[in-house]
N, C-alpha and C positions, 0 to 999 in steps of 0.2 A: 465574512463569517463572524468576526469579532464585533462588528457593528450591530449584528443581530443578536448578540449576547452569548455566542458560543465560545467555549474555551478552545483556543487554537494552539497546537504545538507543532514544531517543525523539526525535521531531521535532514541532514545533508547527504546521507548515503544509506545504502541498504542495511548495513550493520547497525548504524545509529538508529534507524527506524525500528528494527527488531528489538533493540535494547529499550527504546522508549515505550514500545507497546508492552513489553514485559513489565515495565514499571507501572503503567497505567493504561488499561485496556480502553481503546477508543470505541465510540459508537459507530463512527464512520472514518474511513481512511481514504484520503485523496493521494493516489500513488503514481509517481512518475516512473515510466518504464525504463528510462535511460539514466539510472543513477549509478555512481561508482560503488565498489565494494558490496555487491549484491544488488543486481538490477531489480526492477519492479516485478518481473516474473518470478524471480527467486524468493522475494519477500512474500508474494502472494501464495506461492506453493508452500512455504514454511508455515504461514498462518492457516492455510486450508488443511494442512497435515495434522493440526492439533484441534481436537474438539472444543478446547477452551475458547477458541476464536470463531466458532461456527456462526455466531450472530453478528460478527463485525461485518458491516457492509463496506465493500471496496469499490471505489471509482478509480479506474486506471486511465491515465493520460499519457499521450506520447505525441511527439512531432512526426513520428514515423507513420506512414499511411498505408502500408501494405496489407493485403488481405490475410497473409500468413500471420502477421502480428495480431490482427484482430481475432483470428481463430485461436491462436495460442493463448491470448488473454481470456477468451471465453471458456477455455478448458479449466 
């Protein structure tokens, strides 16, 4: 992403992710579901609960492959 000229910021857990997003709203969020201190589902729910982040696109990644995880993510 950096090579293509995009500004990339990282966060190591869910709480840090939400704090970083509050500081500077991203255009797109690459979100790992298995983070400590607020997993990816919790971060996604928090963002979708606020109309301020309606236009932020979220790509969710996980090493888990269950159908229930996929369904939960689509919610």
